[in-house]
C-alpha positions in Angstrom: -18.3 11.6 -17.0 -15.8 13.8 -15.0 -12.9 12.1 -13.3 -14.5 12.9 -9.9 -18.2 13.0 -9.3 -20.0 13.6 -6.0 -23.1 11.7 -6.9 -23.9 8.3 -5.4 -24.8 5.7 -7.9 -26.6 2.4 -7.9 -24.7 -0.5 -9.6 -26.3 -3.4 -11.4 -25.6 -5.7 -8.5 -27.6 -3.3 -6.3 -24.6 -2.3 -4.1 -24.8 1.3 -2.8 -21.6 3.2 -2.8 -21.2 2.8 1.0 -21.6 -1.0 0.6 -19.1 -0.9 -2.2 -16.7 1.0 -0.1 -17.2 -1.4 2.8 -16.2 -4.3 0.6 -13.1 -2.5 -0.5 -12.1 -1.9 3.1 -12.8 -5.5 3.9 -10.4 -6.6 1.2 -7.9 -4.1 2.5 -8.2 -5.6 6.0 -7.6 -9.1 4.6 -4.4 -7.9 2.9 -3.1 -6.2 6.0 -4.0 -9.2 8.1 -2.1 -11.5 5.8 0.9 -9.2 5.8 0.9 -9.0 9.6 0.7 -12.7 10.0 3.4 -13.3 7.4 5.7 -10.7 9.0 5.3 -12.4 12.4 6.0 -15.9 11.0 9.0 -14.8 8.9 10.4 -12.8 11.8 10.6 -16.0 13.9 12.6 -17.8 11.2 14.4 -14.8 9.7 17.8 -15.4 11.3 17.6 -19.2 10.6 17.0 -18.5 7.0 19.9 -15.9 7.0 22.4 -18.4 8.5 21.2 -21.3 6.3 21.6 -19.3 3.1 24.6 -17.2 4.0 25.5 -14.7 1.2 22.7 -16.1 -0.9 20.2 -14.6 1.6 20.8 -11.1 0.1 20.0 -12.6 -3.3 16.8 -13.9 -1.9 15.9 -10.5 -0.5 16.6 -8.8 -3.9 14.7 -11.6 -5.7 11.6 -11.1 -3.5 11.8 -7.3 -3.9 11.8 -7.8 -7.7 8.9 -10.2 -7.3 6.9 -7.6 -5.4 7.6 -5.0 -8.2 6.6 -7.5 -10.9 3.3 -8.4 -9.1 2.4 -4.7 -8.7 3.1 -4.0 -12.3 1.2 -7.0 -13.6 -1.7 -6.2 -11.3 -1.9 -2.6 -12.4 -1.1 -2.9 -16.1 -3.1 -6.0 -17.0 -6.2 -5.6 -14.9 -8.5 -5.8 -17.8 -7.1 -9.1 -19.0 -6.9 -10.7 -15.5 -9.6 -12.9 -14.1 -11.1 -12.1 -10.6 -9.4 -15.2 -9.3 -6.0 -14.1 -10.6 -6.4 -10.7 -9.1 -7.1 -12.3 -5.7 -4.0 -14.5 -6.1 -1.8 -11.5 -7.0 -3.2 -9.5 -4.1 -2.5 -12.3 -1.6 0.9 -13.0 -3.1 1.9 -9.4 -2.7 0.6 -9.3 0.9 2.8 -12.3 1.7 5.8 -10.9 0.0 5.4 -7.6 1.8 5.1 -9.6 5.1 8.6 -11.0 4.4 9.9 -7.6 3.6 8.5 -6.1 6.9 9.7 -9.0 9.0 13.0 -7.2 9.3 11.2 -4.4 11.0 10.0 -6.7 13.8 13.6 -7.8 14.3 15.1 -4.3 14.2 12.5 -2.4 16.3 10.9 -3.3 19.7 7.5 -4.9 19.5 5.9 -2.1 21.5 7.2 0.6 19.2 6.1 -1.4 16.1 2.5 -1.6 17.4 2.5 2.0 18.5 3.6 3.0 15.0 1.0 0.7 13.5 -1.7 2.5 15.6 -0.4 5.9 14.6 -0.5 4.9 11.0 -4.0 3.5 11.4 -5.3 6.8 12.9 -3.6 8.9 10.2 -4.9 6.6 7.5 -8.5 6.7 8.7 -8.3 10.5 9.1 -7.1 11.0 5.6 -9.6 8.5 4.2 -12.4 10.4 5.8 -11.1 13.7 4.4 -10.8 12.2 1.0 -14.3 10.8 1.3 -16.0 14.0 2.5 -14.0 16.8 0.9 -15.6 18.7 -2.0 -12.1 19.5 -3.4 -11.4 17.5 -6.6 -8.1 15.8 -5.7 -8.0 13.9 -9.0 -7.0 17.0 -10.8 -3.5 16.4 -9.4 -3.3 12.9 -10.9 -0.7 14.0 -13.4 1.7 14.9 -10.6 1.5 11.6 -8.7 3.7 9.4 -10.9 6.5 12.0 -11.2 6.4 12.6 -7.4 6.6 8.9 -6.7 9.5 8.4 -9.1 11.3 11.4 -7.7 10.9 10.0 -4.2 12.3 6.6 -5.2 15.2 8.1 -7.0 16.0 10.4 -4.1 15.8 7.4 -1.7 18.2 5.3 -3.9 20.7 8.2 -4.3 20.8 8.7 -0.6 21.2 5.0 0.2 23.9 4.3 -2.3 25.6 7.7 -2.8 25.0 10.5 -0.4 24.1 8.5 2.8 23.1 11.7 4.6 21.1 11.5 7.8 19.4 14.9 7.2 18.6 14.0 3.6 17.0 10.8 4.9 14.8 12.7 7.3 13.7 15.1 4.5 12.8 12.1 2.2 10.9 10.4 5.1 8.8 13.5 5.8 8.2 14.2 2.2 7.1 10.6 1.8 4.7 10.9 4.7 3.1 13.9 3.1 2.9 12.3 -0.3 1.2 9.1 1.0 -1.2 11.0 3.2 -2.3 12.8 0.0 -2.5 9.5 -1.9 -4.8 8.1 0.8 -7.3 10.9 0.2 -6.8 10.7 -3.5 -7.4 7.0 -3.7 -10.5 7.4 -1.6 -11.9 9.8 -4.2 -11.0 7.3 -6.9 -13.3 4.8 -5.3 -16.2 6.7 -6.9 -14.7 6.3 -10.3 -14.3 2.6 -9.8 -17.8 2.3 -8.5 -19.3 4.1 -11.5 -17.3 1.9 -13.8 -19.1 -1.2 -12.5 -22.5 -0.6 -14.1 -22.1 -2.9 -17.1 -19.6 -5.5 -15.9 -19.9 -7.2 -12.6 -16.6 -9.1 -13.1 -14.8 -5.8 -13.7 -16.6 -4.4 -10.6 -15.1 -7.1 -8.4 -11.6 -6.6 -10.0 -11.8 -2.9 -9.4 -12.7 -3.5 -5.8 -9.5 -5.5 -5.4 -7.5 -2.9 -7.2 -8.9 -0.1 -5.1 -8.1 -2.1 -1.9 -4.6 -2.8 -3.3 -3.9 0.9 -3.9 -5.1 1.8 -0.3 -3.0 -1.1 1.0 0.1 0.3 -0.7 -0.6 3.7 0.8 -1.0 2.2 4.3 2.2 0.1 4.1 4.3 3.0 2.7 3.0 5.4 5.4 3.7 2.8 8.1 7.3 2.3 6.9 8.0 6.0 7.2 6.2 6.4 10.5 8.4 3.7 12.1 11.5 5.3 10.7 10.6 8.4 12.8 9.0 6.9 15.9 10.3 3.3 16.0 12.6 2.4 18.9 15.4 0.1 17.9 16.3 -3.0 19.9 19.5 -2.8 22.0 
């Protein structure tokens, strides 16, 4: 079977592709709702935690960032060996951890600009998802370029943060990141068909692939939102 196929299949559990896609977006919505709620809760206690921990607060932030990375790696690399319940636990845990990471945004930027940027991100996300769903262009042929592009973006970001510290460089990285994650939204939408077609003989794997698909789209949305707010977000006085 080719990596991308325009046919609509019927899985053993009798879900049509549109029903399958609807479930993926429901899971995506759950993750975003958990992250939003977590960010709001953490933002209310952020400064209290900061003053309570002192210098140890930065160790906590680094530790949670590492935890996010570990969860993402385990989720992606060991999907075949994980149970459906474990996949859900990892997805929820990542959503909560991301909520803590984003709580700083609610402190740094005004509430109105945060919600405006969230709305902009949602419109852009839906638009690219529709393009990915409807286009006849096989985006999966670019799969070999995605990992190197993401690695290059991460390296460029780290170099600019710790070495160059250039405002212009930061803008370039931000806009390149937006273009990359817009492409990834369309790409991951096309990958849904591959996940759907892989569910014929294993309903357990079908459920896990739904969570994985939602997780990938979740990452696209969050990363796009972070870059949108860097451009349009209004900082508090």
